C-alpha positions as CSV (number, residue, x, y, z in Angstrom):
1,X,-30.1,-33.1,10.7
2,X,-29.6,-30.2,8.2
3,X,-32.7,-28.9,6.5
4,X,-32.7,-26.2,3.9
5,X,-35.9,-24.4,2.9
6,X,-36.8,-21.6,0.5
7,X,-38.4,-18.7,2.3
8,X,-41.1,-16.9,0.4
9,X,-42.8,-14.7,3.0
10,X,-41.5,-12.4,5.7
11,X,-37.9,-12.5,4.5
12,X,-37.0,-9.5,6.7
13,X,-37.2,-11.7,9.7
14,X,-33.7,-12.9,8.7
15,X,-32.3,-9.3,8.5
16,X,-30.0,-9.8,11.6
17,X,-28.2,-12.6,9.8
18,X,-28.2,-10.9,6.4
19,X,-26.6,-7.9,8.0
20,X,-23.5,-10.0,8.9
21,X,-22.6,-10.3,5.2
22,X,-24.0,-6.9,4.0
23,X,-24.0,-4.3,6.7
24,X,-26.2,-1.7,5.1
25,X,-29.9,-2.4,5.1
26,X,-30.9,-0.4,2.1
27,X,-28.4,-2.4,0.0
28,X,-30.1,-5.6,1.2
29,X,-33.4,-4.1,0.3
30,X,-32.3,-3.9,-3.3
31,X,-32.2,-7.7,-3.7
32,X,-34.1,-9.3,-0.9
33,X,-37.7,-8.8,-2.2
34,X,-36.9,-10.1,-5.7
35,X,-34.2,-12.7,-4.8
36,X,-34.7,-16.2,-3.5
37,X,-33.9,-16.6,0.2
38,X,-32.8,-20.0,1.5
39,X,-32.4,-20.8,5.2
40,X,-30.4,-23.6,6.6
41,X,-31.4,-25.2,9.9
42,X,-29.5,-27.7,11.9
43,X,-31.8,-27.8,14.9
44,X,-32.1,-24.1,14.8
45,X,-31.3,-21.5,12.2
46,X,-27.6,-21.5,11.2
47,X,-27.2,-19.8,7.8
48,X,-29.1,-18.0,5.0
49,X,-28.4,-16.9,1.5
50,X,-30.0,-14.9,-1.3
51,X,-29.8,-15.7,-5.0
52,X,-31.0,-13.4,-7.8
53,X,-31.2,-13.9,-11.6
54,X,-28.7,-11.7,-13.6
55,X,-29.8,-12.9,-17.0
56,X,-31.1,-16.1,-18.7
57,X,-27.8,-17.9,-18.2
58,X,-26.5,-16.4,-14.9
59,X,-27.6,-16.1,-11.3
60,X,-25.8,-14.3,-8.5
61,X,-25.3,-15.2,-4.9
62,X,-26.0,-11.8,-3.4
63,X,-25.6,-12.7,0.3
64,X,-24.6,-15.7,2.4
65,X,-24.1,-15.5,6.1
66,X,-23.7,-17.9,9.0
67,X,-24.0,-16.9,12.7
68,X,-20.5,-16.3,13.9
69,X,-20.6,-19.0,16.6
70,X,-21.4,-21.6,13.9
71,X,-18.9,-20.5,11.3
72,X,-16.3,-23.1,10.2
73,X,-18.8,-26.0,10.6
74,X,-19.6,-26.4,6.9
75,X,-23.0,-24.7,6.8
76,X,-22.0,-22.1,4.2
77,X,-20.4,-24.8,2.0
78,X,-23.6,-27.0,2.4
79,X,-25.8,-24.0,1.4
80,X,-23.6,-23.3,-1.7
81,X,-23.8,-27.0,-2.7
82,X,-27.6,-26.9,-2.3
83,X,-28.1,-23.8,-4.3
84,X,-25.7,-25.0,-7.0
85,X,-27.8,-28.1,-7.4
86,X,-31.1,-26.1,-7.1
87,X,-30.2,-23.8,-10.0
88,X,-28.1,-26.0,-12.3
89,X,-31.1,-26.7,-14.6
90,X,-32.0,-23.0,-14.8
91,X,-28.6,-21.3,-15.2
92,X,-25.2,-22.1,-16.7
93,X,-23.2,-20.1,-14.1
94,X,-23.4,-18.5,-10.7
95,X,-21.5,-15.3,-9.7
96,X,-20.7,-14.0,-6.3
97,X,-19.2,-10.6,-5.4
98,X,-17.2,-10.0,-2.3
99,X,-14.5,-7.8,-0.8
100,X,-10.8,-8.6,-1.2
101,X,-10.6,-10.6,1.9
102,X,-8.2,-13.6,1.6
103,X,-10.2,-15.9,3.9
104,X,-13.5,-15.2,2.1
105,X,-11.9,-15.5,-1.3
106,X,-10.4,-18.8,-0.4
107,X,-13.8,-20.0,1.0
108,X,-15.4,-19.4,-2.4
109,X,-12.5,-20.9,-4.3
110,X,-12.9,-24.1,-2.1
111,X,-16.6,-24.1,-3.0
112,X,-15.7,-24.3,-6.8
113,X,-15.6,-20.6,-7.7
114,X,-12.8,-18.9,-9.6
115,X,-12.0,-15.2,-9.9
116,X,-13.9,-13.5,-12.8
117,X,-13.6,-9.7,-12.7
118,X,-13.8,-6.7,-10.3
119,X,-15.7,-3.5,-10.0
120,X,-13.4,-0.7,-9.0
121,X,-14.5,1.4,-5.9
122,X,-17.8,-0.6,-5.5
123,X,-17.8,-0.4,-1.7
124,X,-16.6,3.3,-1.5
125,X,-19.1,4.3,-4.2
126,X,-22.2,2.4,-2.9
127,X,-22.0,2.5,0.9
128,X,-22.6,5.5,3.1
129,X,-19.6,4.6,5.4
130,X,-16.3,2.7,5.0
131,X,-16.7,-1.1,5.1
132,X,-14.1,-3.1,7.0
133,X,-13.4,-6.8,7.2
134,X,-11.1,-7.0,10.2
135,X,-8.5,-4.3,9.6
136,X,-8.9,-4.3,5.9
137,X,-11.1,-1.6,4.2
138,X,-13.1,-3.0,1.3
139,X,-12.8,-0.8,-1.8
140,X,-13.3,-3.0,-5.0
141,X,-15.9,-5.7,-5.4
142,X,-14.2,-8.9,-6.5
143,X,-16.4,-11.2,-8.6
144,X,-16.0,-15.0,-8.7
145,X,-17.9,-17.4,-11.0
146,X,-18.8,-21.0,-10.9
147,X,-20.1,-23.2,-13.7
148,X,-23.3,-25.0,-12.8
């Protein structure tokens, strides 16, 4: 049975999973302490995500990750549905930023997000090494938005 809980202490214990979605620890440190961390369990831990306020109307999904052996089982989608419901009374929309990876963009679009804007050279300007998703080097941050 799937159980999702908000984690309020010792968030760094989930670092191994957070690093799957954001591979530079100091970038995670920028949002982990002030963001809301949610963990999804189905027996054991399967997925986590971090959500942060942007302003009074908008929050941002900063990180969502599922252990590789459990990917494709709907855990990420369940977590997005949960946080969308969790925040719908507090915010009007949710943003998520990601690299220009077709499979990841299509995952978010299937979860109700639509393309919003991009930040040129985000990955090359903010990370101390090139970031790759498969064979593709990530350069721009592509933002998607979802009405809550």
